[in-house]
FIKOLKE-618229 format. One record per residue (C-alpha): residue number from 1; residue in one letter; x, y, z. Coordinates in steps of 0.001 Angstrom, whole numbers, plus 500000, padded with zeros to 6 digits. Layout:
# residues N
<rec><i>NUM</i><aa>a</aa><xx>X</xx><yy>Y</yy><zz>Z</zz></rec>
...
# end
This chain:
# residues 117
<rec><i>1</i><aa>m</aa><xx>528612</xx><yy>497456</yy><zz>509714</zz></rec>
<rec><i>2</i><aa>r</aa><xx>530642</xx><yy>500454</yy><zz>508563</zz></rec>
<rec><i>3</i><aa>t</aa><xx>533962</xx><yy>499992</yy><zz>506853</zz></rec>
<rec><i>4</i><aa>q</aa><xx>536693</xx><yy>502420</yy><zz>505845</zz></rec>
<rec><i>5</i><aa>n</aa><xx>535275</xx><yy>502449</yy><zz>502313</zz></rec>
<rec><i>6</i><aa>d</aa><xx>531812</xx><yy>503611</yy><zz>503411</zz></rec>
<rec><i>7</i><aa>i</aa><xx>530830</xx><yy>507131</yy><zz>502410</zz></rec>
<rec><i>8</i><aa>r</aa><xx>527775</xx><yy>509217</yy><zz>503279</zz></rec>
<rec><i>9</i><aa>v</aa><xx>525306</xx><yy>509982</yy><zz>500474</zz></rec>
<rec><i>10</i><aa>t</aa><xx>522572</xx><yy>512577</yy><zz>500974</zz></rec>
<rec><i>11</i><aa>v</aa><xx>519350</xx><yy>512282</yy><zz>498965</zz></rec>
<rec><i>12</i><aa>r</aa><xx>516309</xx><yy>514568</yy><zz>498965</zz></rec>
<rec><i>13</i><aa>v</aa><xx>512916</xx><yy>512849</yy><zz>498737</zz></rec>
<rec><i>14</i><aa>d</aa><xx>509298</xx><yy>513773</yy><zz>499350</zz></rec>
<rec><i>15</i><aa>r</aa><xx>508368</xx><yy>513333</yy><zz>503031</zz></rec>
<rec><i>16</i><aa>d</aa><xx>505356</xx><yy>511067</yy><zz>502284</zz></rec>
<rec><i>17</i><aa>l</aa><xx>507468</xx><yy>508898</yy><zz>499986</zz></rec>
<rec><i>18</i><aa>k</aa><xx>510169</xx><yy>508493</yy><zz>502638</zz></rec>
<rec><i>19</i><aa>e</aa><xx>507637</xx><yy>507589</yy><zz>505336</zz></rec>
<rec><i>20</i><aa>c</aa><xx>505958</xx><yy>505005</yy><zz>503080</zz></rec>
<rec><i>21</i><aa>a</aa><xx>509337</xx><yy>503595</yy><zz>502065</zz></rec>
<rec><i>22</i><aa>d</aa><xx>510495</xx><yy>503402</yy><zz>505699</zz></rec>
<rec><i>23</i><aa>s</aa><xx>507315</xx><yy>501505</yy><zz>506575</zz></rec>
<rec><i>24</i><aa>l</aa><xx>507771</xx><yy>499077</yy><zz>503683</zz></rec>
<rec><i>25</i><aa>f</aa><xx>511443</xx><yy>498452</yy><zz>504434</zz></rec>
<rec><i>26</i><aa>e</aa><xx>510678</xx><yy>497896</yy><zz>508116</zz></rec>
<rec><i>27</i><aa>r</aa><xx>508153</xx><yy>495212</yy><zz>507139</zz></rec>
<rec><i>28</i><aa>l</aa><xx>510877</xx><yy>493672</yy><zz>504961</zz></rec>
<rec><i>29</i><aa>g</aa><xx>513301</xx><yy>493688</yy><zz>507892</zz></rec>
<rec><i>30</i><aa>m</aa><xx>515639</xx><yy>496393</yy><zz>506641</zz></rec>
<rec><i>31</i><aa>n</aa><xx>516254</xx><yy>500107</yy><zz>506876</zz></rec>
<rec><i>32</i><aa>m</aa><xx>516582</xx><yy>502754</yy><zz>504162</zz></rec>
<rec><i>33</i><aa>t</aa><xx>520374</xx><yy>502352</yy><zz>503946</zz></rec>
<rec><i>34</i><aa>t</aa><xx>520116</xx><yy>498602</yy><zz>503400</zz></rec>
<rec><i>35</i><aa>a</aa><xx>517326</xx><yy>499031</yy><zz>500826</zz></rec>
<rec><i>36</i><aa>l</aa><xx>519325</xx><yy>501607</yy><zz>498865</zz></rec>
<rec><i>37</i><aa>n</aa><xx>522387</xx><yy>499355</yy><zz>498954</zz></rec>
<rec><i>38</i><aa>v</aa><xx>520267</xx><yy>496467</yy><zz>497631</zz></rec>
<rec><i>39</i><aa>f</aa><xx>519029</xx><yy>498698</yy><zz>494801</zz></rec>
<rec><i>40</i><aa>l</aa><xx>522539</xx><yy>499953</yy><zz>493934</zz></rec>
<rec><i>41</i><aa>r</aa><xx>524080</xx><yy>496470</yy><zz>493995</zz></rec>
<rec><i>42</i><aa>k</aa><xx>521307</xx><yy>495101</yy><zz>491754</zz></rec>
<rec><i>43</i><aa>a</aa><xx>521690</xx><yy>498024</yy><zz>489326</zz></rec>
<rec><i>44</i><aa>v</aa><xx>525457</xx><yy>497457</yy><zz>489098</zz></rec>
<rec><i>45</i><aa>e</aa><xx>524972</xx><yy>493688</yy><zz>488717</zz></rec>
<rec><i>46</i><aa>e</aa><xx>522480</xx><yy>494162</yy><zz>485851</zz></rec>
<rec><i>47</i><aa>n</aa><xx>524281</xx><yy>497194</yy><zz>484421</zz></rec>
<rec><i>48</i><aa>a</aa><xx>520849</xx><yy>498865</yy><zz>484295</zz></rec>
<rec><i>49</i><aa>i</aa><xx>518083</xx><yy>500176</yy><zz>486485</zz></rec>
<rec><i>50</i><aa>p</aa><xx>516627</xx><yy>496883</yy><zz>487790</zz></rec>
<rec><i>51</i><aa>f</aa><xx>513029</xx><yy>497630</yy><zz>486811</zz></rec>
<rec><i>52</i><aa>p</aa><xx>511317</xx><yy>499111</yy><zz>483744</zz></rec>
<rec><i>53</i><aa>v</aa><xx>511545</xx><yy>502874</yy><zz>483402</zz></rec>
<rec><i>54</i><aa>s</aa><xx>509109</xx><yy>504420</yy><zz>480971</zz></rec>
<rec><i>55</i><aa>a</aa><xx>507964</xx><yy>507820</yy><zz>479738</zz></rec>
<rec><i>56</i><aa>k</aa><xx>504368</xx><yy>506527</yy><zz>479700</zz></rec>
<rec><i>57</i><aa>p</aa><xx>501989</xx><yy>508408</yy><zz>481995</zz></rec>
<rec><i>58</i><aa>a</aa><xx>501845</xx><yy>506986</yy><zz>485487</zz></rec>
<rec><i>59</i><aa>g</aa><xx>498756</xx><yy>505106</yy><zz>486586</zz></rec>
<rec><i>60</i><aa>f</aa><xx>496308</xx><yy>505963</yy><zz>489350</zz></rec>
<rec><i>61</i><aa>g</aa><xx>497894</xx><yy>507726</yy><zz>492262</zz></rec>
<rec><i>62</i><aa>a</aa><xx>500575</xx><yy>509653</yy><zz>490406</zz></rec>
<rec><i>63</i><aa>g</aa><xx>500882</xx><yy>513112</yy><zz>491890</zz></rec>
<rec><i>64</i><aa>y</aa><xx>498703</xx><yy>512294</yy><zz>494913</zz></rec>
<rec><i>65</i><aa>a</aa><xx>499833</xx><yy>511874</yy><zz>498502</zz></rec>
<rec><i>66</i><aa>v</aa><xx>499097</xx><yy>508512</yy><zz>500109</zz></rec>
<rec><i>67</i><aa>d</aa><xx>496825</xx><yy>510093</yy><zz>502717</zz></rec>
<rec><i>68</i><aa>e</aa><xx>494848</xx><yy>511841</yy><zz>499970</zz></rec>
<rec><i>69</i><aa>i</aa><xx>494299</xx><yy>508562</yy><zz>498103</zz></rec>
<rec><i>70</i><aa>t</aa><xx>493336</xx><yy>506794</yy><zz>501348</zz></rec>
<rec><i>71</i><aa>r</aa><xx>490877</xx><yy>509550</yy><zz>502314</zz></rec>
<rec><i>72</i><aa>t</aa><xx>489292</xx><yy>509572</yy><zz>498844</zz></rec>
<rec><i>73</i><aa>f</aa><xx>488979</xx><yy>505775</yy><zz>498877</zz></rec>
<rec><i>74</i><aa>a</aa><xx>487383</xx><yy>505788</yy><zz>502353</zz></rec>
<rec><i>75</i><aa>e</aa><xx>484913</xx><yy>508508</yy><zz>501314</zz></rec>
<rec><i>76</i><aa>t</aa><xx>483986</xx><yy>506565</yy><zz>498166</zz></rec>
<rec><i>77</i><aa>v</aa><xx>483434</xx><yy>503333</yy><zz>500108</zz></rec>
<rec><i>78</i><aa>a</aa><xx>481328</xx><yy>505165</yy><zz>502712</zz></rec>
<rec><i>79</i><aa>g</aa><xx>479225</xx><yy>506662</yy><zz>499913</zz></rec>
<rec><i>80</i><aa>e</aa><xx>478685</xx><yy>503255</yy><zz>498313</zz></rec>
<rec><i>81</i><aa>i</aa><xx>477693</xx><yy>501735</yy><zz>501658</zz></rec>
<rec><i>82</i><aa>a</aa><xx>475204</xx><yy>504553</yy><zz>502292</zz></rec>
<rec><i>83</i><aa>y</aa><xx>473728</xx><yy>504127</yy><zz>498804</zz></rec>
<rec><i>84</i><aa>n</aa><xx>473438</xx><yy>500342</yy><zz>499205</zz></rec>
<rec><i>85</i><aa>r</aa><xx>471679</xx><yy>500811</yy><zz>502548</zz></rec>
<rec><i>86</i><aa>t</aa><xx>469087</xx><yy>503172</yy><zz>501015</zz></rec>
<rec><i>87</i><aa>q</aa><xx>468466</xx><yy>500632</yy><zz>498243</zz></rec>
<rec><i>88</i><aa>g</aa><xx>468226</xx><yy>497669</yy><zz>500628</zz></rec>
<rec><i>89</i><aa>f</aa><xx>471263</xx><yy>495993</yy><zz>499025</zz></rec>
<rec><i>90</i><aa>p</aa><xx>473557</xx><yy>493790</yy><zz>501121</zz></rec>
<rec><i>91</i><aa>i</aa><xx>476872</xx><yy>495293</yy><zz>502204</zz></rec>
<rec><i>92</i><aa>a</aa><xx>480137</xx><yy>493350</yy><zz>502065</zz></rec>
<rec><i>93</i><aa>r</aa><xx>481932</xx><yy>493316</yy><zz>505427</zz></rec>
<rec><i>94</i><aa>y</aa><xx>484815</xx><yy>491515</yy><zz>507086</zz></rec>
<rec><i>95</i><aa>d</aa><xx>484790</xx><yy>490093</yy><zz>510600</zz></rec>
<rec><i>96</i><aa>a</aa><xx>488434</xx><yy>490300</yy><zz>511679</zz></rec>
<rec><i>97</i><aa>s</aa><xx>487754</xx><yy>488440</yy><zz>514928</zz></rec>
<rec><i>98</i><aa>i</aa><xx>487041</xx><yy>485233</yy><zz>513004</zz></rec>
<rec><i>99</i><aa>g</aa><xx>488770</xx><yy>486086</yy><zz>509730</zz></rec>
<rec><i>100</i><aa>r</aa><xx>485719</xx><yy>485768</yy><zz>507487</zz></rec>
<rec><i>101</i><aa>a</aa><xx>483885</xx><yy>487958</yy><zz>505032</zz></rec>
<rec><i>102</i><aa>y</aa><xx>480130</xx><yy>488296</yy><zz>505154</zz></rec>
<rec><i>103</i><aa>l</aa><xx>477216</xx><yy>490106</yy><zz>503580</zz></rec>
<rec><i>104</i><aa>e</aa><xx>475178</xx><yy>492270</yy><zz>505914</zz></rec>
<rec><i>105</i><aa>n</aa><xx>471570</xx><yy>492313</yy><zz>504767</zz></rec>
<rec><i>106</i><aa>a</aa><xx>469229</xx><yy>495268</yy><zz>505163</zz></rec>
<rec><i>107</i><aa>d</aa><xx>467538</xx><yy>493496</yy><zz>508103</zz></rec>
<rec><i>108</i><aa>g</aa><xx>470883</xx><yy>493184</yy><zz>509919</zz></rec>
<rec><i>109</i><aa>t</aa><xx>471358</xx><yy>489453</yy><zz>509322</zz></rec>
<rec><i>110</i><aa>r</aa><xx>474738</xx><yy>488176</yy><zz>508188</zz></rec>
<rec><i>111</i><aa>e</aa><xx>475589</xx><yy>485669</yy><zz>505493</zz></rec>
<rec><i>112</i><aa>y</aa><xx>479174</xx><yy>484480</yy><zz>505919</zz></rec>
<rec><i>113</i><aa>v</aa><xx>481132</xx><yy>483452</yy><zz>502838</zz></rec>
<rec><i>114</i><aa>g</aa><xx>484093</xx><yy>481127</yy><zz>502397</zz></rec>
<rec><i>115</i><aa>n</aa><xx>485538</xx><yy>478610</yy><zz>504802</zz></rec>
<rec><i>116</i><aa>g</aa><xx>487296</xx><yy>481046</yy><zz>507107</zz></rec>
<rec><i>117</i><aa>r</aa><xx>490880</xx><yy>480414</yy><zz>508096</zz></rec>
# end
């Protein structure tokens, strides 16, 4: 709800970052405005940025777009599956219809693992 004290703030961000953030905030039941207000209130409350900020190099994914990381991951998994098939190794799979993981053997048989749901 807007009040007389509300002001508009404009921020420039990378398109992929904004889309990922929007998706996350939607899953959390809020929009970008609410999320930024949460961040600002927490920063003021703690009199600091409310998470560690470091000059250390970023981990995996820094400088890469989400779709690039996803594509590379999918290609790597596909390559591993193809290699395992040529070697006759079982392939780990997940049956979403029953919520259980299984190993698919070279002969096509399945060995389910765990107790399911």
